[in-house]
N, C-alpha and C positions, 0 to 999 in steps of 0.2 A: 756704287758703294763697295769699295775695296780698300785694302790697306795700302795699295799703290797710290791712292789719293791722299796727299798729306793732310788735308783738312779732315777727312774721315778718321785717319789715324790719331790726330790730335783730339778729335771729338770722342773717340772711343776711350782714349787714355783718361781724359778729364771726367767723362761720364762714369768711368770705372771708379775713380777716386770718390766722387760724391755718392755713388751708390754704396760703396764700401763704408763710407762715413755714416750713411743712413742706417745701414745694417748694424754698425757698431753701436748706434744709439739704442737699438732694441736690446742689445746685449747689456748695455749700461743700465737701461730701465729694469731689466730682469734682475740683475745683480743688486741694484739698489733696493728693489722691492724685497728681495730675500734678506738683505742686511737689516732693513728697517721693519721687517715683518709686516709690510703694508700690502697685503694681497687684495686683488680685485675681486676674486671669486671665493665663495665659501669652501669649495672643494680643494683649493690650493692649501688650506690650512692642514689638511690631512698629510700633506707631504712635508711641510716645513714649519707648521705652527707649533706653538708651545702647548704642552699638555694643559688642558683646562680652557683653552681658547674656544670661544663660541663659534668661531668661523664667520664672523661678520666682516664684510669688506671694510678695510681701514684706509683712510687717505693719509698721505704723508706729503708735506710741502716739498721736500726734495724730490720724491718720486714724481709728483705732479709737474714740477718744473722740467725735469728730464723728459717726461712723457709729452709735454707741450712742445718742447724743442724737437722731439722726434716727429710729432705730427706736422710741425712747420716744415721740416725736411721733406716729408712726404708730399706736402702741398706744393713744394717748389722744385724738388728734384725730378719728379715724374714729368711735369711739364717741360723742364729743361731738356730731358732726354728726348721727348717727343718733338718739341719745337726745334731742338738742335739737329735732329736727324733731317727734318725738313729743310733747315738752313743749309746743311751740308749739300743737299740736293740742288741748291741754287748756284752751286759752284762759286762761293765767295772768295775774296782775296784771302790767301792763307794767313797773312800777318794780322789782318782784321779779325778773322775767325779765331785765331789763337788768342788775341787780346780778349775777346768775348768769353771764350772758354776758361781762360785763366782768371779773369775777373769774377765770373760766377763761382768757380771753385774756391778761390781765395776768400770771397765774401761769405760763402756758406760756412767755411771753416771758422772765419772770424765770428760770424753770427753765433755759432755753437759755443765758442769760448765766452763771448760777451753775454750770452744768455745764461750759461751755467755758472759763471763766476759769482754773481752778476756784476756787470759794470754799471756805474751810475748813469 
């Protein structure tokens, strides 16, 4: 496992993209929670709540949609990284490996847009 191995380099690049995308989803969730004042915990109201708010957790459809998309990323990206690392160890054909890495990354990005827009 070194960057002299072209498959490992490709894997590291595409893993980095999907990991960064997953991390961006947590930031998007937080920003949307603050914008809609839909906090999950009563103590969060002390920081950003309106005066007079009782501090009860509030659900918001937009926040929940983004949160579910983020959870879906976590359910898929972590196995991709772990299984992909094992796949790299099998010394696959570089062009086949690149196709798999690109397909997964592209489809994860497409899934995010399709889920958040939402597409019919």
